[in-house]
N, CA, C and O atoms as a Tinker XYZ file with bonds, in Angstrom:
   224  protein
     1  N    100.848000   91.798000   68.197000    73     2
     2  CA   100.804000   90.793000   69.248000    64     1     3
     3  C    101.077000   91.425000   70.613000    63     2     4     5
     4  O    100.424000   91.081000   71.598000    81     3
     5  N    102.024000   92.331000   70.673000    73     3     6
     6  CA   102.364000   92.986000   71.930000    64     5     7
     7  C    101.199000   93.841000   72.417000    63     6     8     9
     8  O    100.929000   93.892000   73.617000    81     7
     9  N    100.509000   94.510000   71.502000    73     7    10
    10  CA    99.361000   95.335000   71.878000    64     9    11
    11  C     98.232000   94.479000   72.441000    63    10    12    13
    12  O     97.590000   94.860000   73.420000    81    11
    13  N     97.994000   93.348000   71.839000    73    11    14
    14  CA    96.924000   92.467000   72.318000    64    13    15
    15  C     97.242000   91.967000   73.724000    63    14    16    17
    16  O     96.367000   91.936000   74.589000    81    15
    17  N     98.481000   91.581000   73.947000    73    15    18
    18  CA    98.895000   91.121000   75.269000    64    17    19
    19  C     98.771000   92.240000   76.296000    63    18    20    21
    20  O     98.304000   92.014000   77.412000    81    19
    21  N     99.190000   93.445000   75.921000    73    19    22
    22  CA    99.099000   94.593000   76.817000    64    21    23
    23  C     97.643000   94.907000   77.148000    63    22    24    25
    24  O     97.305000   95.134000   78.310000    81    23
    25  N     96.785000   94.921000   76.138000    73    23    26
    26  CA    95.375000   95.244000   76.366000    64    25    27
    27  C     94.672000   94.174000   77.202000    63    26    28    29
    28  O     93.843000   94.497000   78.053000    81    27
    29  N     94.996000   92.920000   76.966000    73    27    30
    30  CA    94.364000   91.864000   77.757000    64    29    31
    31  C     94.828000   91.924000   79.216000    63    30    32    33
    32  O     94.035000   91.693000   80.129000    81    31
    33  N     96.104000   92.232000   79.434000    73    31    34
    34  CA    96.616000   92.390000   80.795000    64    33    35
    35  C     95.954000   93.574000   81.481000    63    34    36    37
    36  O     95.577000   93.487000   82.649000    81    35
    37  N     95.814000   94.660000   80.770000    73    35    38
    38  CA    95.175000   95.847000   81.313000    64    37    39
    39  C     93.717000   95.574000   81.666000    63    38    40    41
    40  O     93.243000   96.002000   82.719000    81    39
    41  N     93.013000   94.873000   80.805000    73    39    42
    42  CA    91.617000   94.521000   81.062000    64    41    43
    43  C     91.494000   93.615000   82.280000    63    42    44    45
    44  O     90.580000   93.786000   83.086000    81    43
    45  N     92.383000   92.674000   82.423000    73    43    46
    46  CA    92.371000   91.769000   83.577000    64    45    47
    47  C     92.616000   92.539000   84.871000    63    46    48    49
    48  O     91.916000   92.325000   85.861000    81    47
    49  N     93.586000   93.416000   84.871000    73    47    50
    50  CA    93.871000   94.215000   86.066000    64    49    51
    51  C     92.697000   95.114000   86.425000    63    50    52    53
    52  O     92.358000   95.261000   87.599000    81    51
    53  N     92.081000   95.709000   85.421000    73    51    54
    54  CA    90.925000   96.562000   85.658000    64    53    55
    55  C     89.781000   95.755000   86.271000    63    54    56    57
    56  O     89.102000   96.235000   87.178000    81    55
    57  N     89.567000   94.543000   85.785000    73    55    58
    58  CA    88.493000   93.693000   86.302000    64    57    59
    59  C     88.721000   93.355000   87.772000    63    58    60    61
    60  O     87.796000   93.452000   88.579000    81    59
    61  N     89.942000   92.960000   88.127000    73    59    62
    62  CA    90.226000   92.630000   89.518000    64    61    63
    63  C     90.119000   93.864000   90.414000    63    62    64    65
    64  O     89.637000   93.768000   91.543000    81    63
    65  N     90.551000   94.986000   89.935000    73    63    66
    66  CA    90.455000   96.224000   90.710000    64    65    67
    67  C     88.997000   96.594000   90.918000    63    66    68    69
    68  O     88.610000   97.005000   92.012000    81    67
    69  N     88.203000   96.456000   89.901000    73    67    70
    70  CA    86.787000   96.798000   89.982000    64    69    71
    71  C     86.056000   95.888000   90.962000    63    70    72    73
    72  O     85.183000   96.359000   91.692000    81    71
    73  N     86.380000   94.626000   91.000000    73    71    74
    74  CA    85.754000   93.700000   91.939000    64    73    75
    75  C     86.071000   94.087000   93.379000    63    74    76    77
    76  O     85.212000   93.976000   94.253000    81    75
    77  N     87.278000   94.534000   93.629000    73    75    78
    78  CA    87.661000   94.956000   94.971000    64    77    79
    79  C     86.864000   96.182000   95.394000    63    78    80    81
    80  O     86.456000   96.280000   96.552000    81    79
    81  N     86.635000   97.116000   94.479000    73    79    82
    82  CA    85.869000   98.320000   94.792000    64    81    83
    83  C     84.427000   97.950000   95.110000    63    82    84    85
    84  O     83.842000   98.510000   96.038000    81    83
    85  N     83.848000   97.030000   94.369000    73    83    86
    86  CA    82.478000   96.625000   94.632000    64    85    87
    87  C     82.360000   95.969000   96.005000    63    86    88    89
    88  O     81.364000   96.165000   96.702000    81    87
    89  N     83.353000   95.204000   96.390000    73    87    90
    90  CA    83.332000   94.582000   97.712000    64    89    91
    91  C     83.385000   95.653000   98.790000    63    90    92    93
    92  O     82.689000   95.553000   99.801000    81    91
    93  N     84.193000   96.662000   98.584000    73    91    94
    94  CA    84.276000   97.759000   99.534000    64    93    95
    95  C     82.945000   98.494000   99.607000    63    94    96    97
    96  O     82.503000   98.867000  100.694000    81    95
    97  N     82.303000   98.706000   98.464000    73    95    98
    98  CA    80.996000   99.350000   98.453000    64    97    99
    99  C     79.982000   98.518000   99.225000    63    98   100   101
   100  O     79.143000   99.073000   99.934000    81    99
   101  N     80.045000   97.204000   99.100000    73    99   102
   102  CA    79.121000   96.336000   99.822000    64   101   103
   103  C     79.345000   96.456000  101.327000    63   102   104   105
   104  O     78.385000   96.431000  102.098000    81   103
   105  N     80.587000   96.586000  101.749000    73   103   106
   106  CA    80.871000   96.758000  103.171000    64   105   107
   107  C     80.293000   98.073000  103.673000    63   106   108   109
   108  O     79.770000   98.136000  104.785000    81   107
   109  N     80.383000   99.110000  102.872000    73   107   110
   110  CA    79.827000  100.411000  103.240000    64   109   111
   111  C     78.316000  100.324000  103.342000    63   110   112   113
   112  O     77.723000  100.881000  104.266000    81   111
   113  N     77.693000   99.637000  102.412000    73   111   114
   114  CA    76.241000   99.474000  102.432000    64   113   115
   115  C     75.811000   98.693000  103.666000    63   114   116   117
   116  O     74.826000   99.053000  104.311000    81   115
   117  N     76.532000   97.634000  104.003000    73   115   118
   118  CA    76.203000   96.847000  105.191000    64   117   119
   119  C     76.300000   97.690000  106.458000    63   118   120   121
   120  O     75.453000   97.588000  107.345000    81   119
   121  N     77.326000   98.515000  106.540000    73   119   122
   122  CA    77.474000   99.385000  107.704000    64   121   123
   123  C     76.351000  100.419000  107.763000    63   122   124   125
   124  O     75.847000  100.728000  108.843000    81   123
   125  N     75.964000  100.948000  106.619000    73   123   126
   126  CA    74.876000  101.926000  106.577000    64   125   127
   127  C     73.554000  101.297000  107.018000    63   126   128   129
   128  O     72.770000  101.933000  107.723000    81   127
   129  N     73.306000  100.069000  106.614000    73   127   130
   130  CA    72.082000   99.372000  107.036000    64   129   131
   131  C     72.086000   99.169000  108.545000    63   130   132   133
   132  O     71.052000   99.316000  109.195000    81   131
   133  N     73.241000   98.832000  109.102000    73   131   134
   134  CA    73.358000   98.658000  110.554000    64   133   135
   135  C     73.032000   99.956000  111.287000    63   134   136   137
   136  O     72.287000   99.951000  112.267000    81   135
   137  N     73.595000  101.071000  110.808000    73   135   138
   138  CA    73.341000  102.364000  111.440000    64   137   139
   139  C     71.879000  102.773000  111.279000    63   138   140   141
   140  O     71.297000  103.362000  112.190000    81   139
   141  N     71.294000  102.469000  110.147000    73   139   142
   142  CA    69.893000  102.809000  109.927000    64   141   143
   143  C     69.005000  102.027000  110.896000    63   142   144   145
   144  O     68.054000  102.582000  111.446000    81   143
   145  N     69.303000  100.768000  111.106000    73   143   146
   146  CA    68.516000   99.952000  112.039000    64   145   147
   147  C     68.612000  100.510000  113.455000    63   146   148   149
   148  O     67.611000  100.596000  114.167000    81   147
   149  N     69.811000  100.885000  113.854000    73   147   150
   150  CA    69.983000  101.480000  115.179000    64   149   151
   151  C     69.218000  102.799000  115.288000    63   150   152   153
   152  O     68.617000  103.079000  116.326000    81   151
   153  N     69.234000  103.603000  114.242000    73   151   154
   154  CA    68.522000  104.885000  114.252000    64   153   155
   155  C     67.019000  104.673000  114.358000    63   154   156   157
   156  O     66.334000  105.444000  115.030000    81   155
   157  N     66.497000  103.642000  113.707000    73   155   158
   158  CA    65.068000  103.358000  113.800000    64   157   159
   159  C     64.671000  102.966000  115.220000    63   158   160   161
   160  O     63.611000  103.369000  115.700000    81   159
   161  N     65.513000  102.183000  115.893000    73   159   162
   162  CA    65.236000  101.791000  117.278000    64   161   163
   163  C     65.254000  103.018000  118.186000    63   162   164   165
   164  O     64.374000  103.179000  119.032000    81   163
   165  N     66.241000  103.870000  118.015000    73   163   166
   166  CA    66.334000  105.093000  118.828000    64   165   167
   167  C     65.148000  106.006000  118.541000    63   166   168   169
   168  O     64.571000  106.590000  119.459000    81   167
   169  N     64.787000  106.128000  117.271000    73   167   170
   170  CA    63.640000  106.963000  116.901000    64   169   171
   171  C     62.345000  106.470000  117.523000    63   170   172   173
   172  O     61.537000  107.275000  117.987000    81   171
   173  N     62.135000  105.172000  117.539000    73   171   174
   174  CA    60.930000  104.620000  118.158000    64   173   175
   175  C     60.922000  104.892000  119.656000    63   174   176   177
   176  O     59.874000  105.183000  120.234000    81   175
   177  N     62.086000  104.797000  120.281000    73   175   178
   178  CA    62.188000  105.074000  121.712000    64   177   179
   179  C     61.878000  106.540000  122.011000    63   178   180   181
   180  O     61.151000  106.839000  122.958000    81   179
   181  N     62.413000  107.434000  121.224000    73   179   182
   182  CA    62.161000  108.867000  121.414000    64   181   183
   183  C     60.686000  109.165000  121.176000    63   182   184   185
   184  O     60.092000  109.958000  121.907000    81   183
   185  N     60.094000  108.549000  120.177000    73   183   186
   186  CA    58.679000  108.753000  119.886000    64   185   187
   187  C     57.819000  108.315000  121.066000    63   186   188   189
   188  O     56.858000  108.997000  121.422000    81   187
   189  N     58.157000  107.196000  121.665000    73   187   190
   190  CA    57.422000  106.712000  122.840000    64   189   191
   191  C     57.556000  107.686000  124.004000    63   190   192   193
   192  O     56.579000  107.971000  124.696000    81   191
   193  N     58.766000  108.197000  124.219000    73   191   194
   194  CA    58.973000  109.158000  125.310000    64   193   195
   195  C     58.193000  110.445000  125.058000    63   194   196   197
   196  O     57.611000  111.002000  125.989000    81   195
   197  N     58.171000  110.923000  123.819000    73   195   198
   198  CA    57.428000  112.143000  123.502000    64   197   199
   199  C     55.920000  111.942000  123.698000    63   198   200   201
   200  O     55.242000  112.829000  124.216000    81   199
   201  N     55.406000  110.811000  123.298000    73   199   202
   202  CA    53.988000  110.542000  123.500000    64   201   203
   203  C     53.640000  110.534000  124.983000    63   202   204   205
   204  O     52.595000  111.045000  125.383000    81   203
   205  N     54.517000  109.955000  125.795000    73   203   206
   206  CA    54.289000  109.925000  127.235000    64   205   207
   207  C     54.298000  111.333000  127.810000    63   206   208   209
   208  O     53.493000  111.642000  128.689000    81   207
   209  N     55.185000  112.186000  127.338000    73   207   210
   210  CA    55.254000  113.573000  127.829000    64   209   211
   211  C     54.004000  114.373000  127.425000    63   210   212   213
   212  O     53.483000  115.165000  128.210000    81   211
   213  N     53.543000  114.157000  126.211000    73   211   214
   214  CA    52.370000  114.892000  125.744000    64   213   215
   215  C     51.106000  114.440000  126.460000    63   214   216   217
   216  O     50.164000  115.219000  126.604000    81   215
   217  N     51.076000  113.194000  126.908000    73   215   218
   218  CA    49.904000  112.685000  127.619000    64   217   219
   219  C     49.817000  113.256000  129.032000    63   218   220   221
   220  O     48.734000  113.299000  129.615000    81   219
   221  N     50.945000  113.696000  129.586000    73   219   222
   222  CA    50.932000  114.265000  130.954000    64   221   223
   223  C     50.283000  115.567000  130.888000    63   222   224
   224  O     50.151000  116.243000  131.909000    81   223
């Protein structure tokens, strides 16, 4: 009986800990998407400037 209680408690703690890690991973992914979007805007701007320079 004590082993079952211990294992169920351990499983519950592991589940809650794992959910917190996934939330943190989602925050990291959201930040990465934000940075990627900004990089695409900067890249398009640089591409436009380079095309203008090559046309001169």
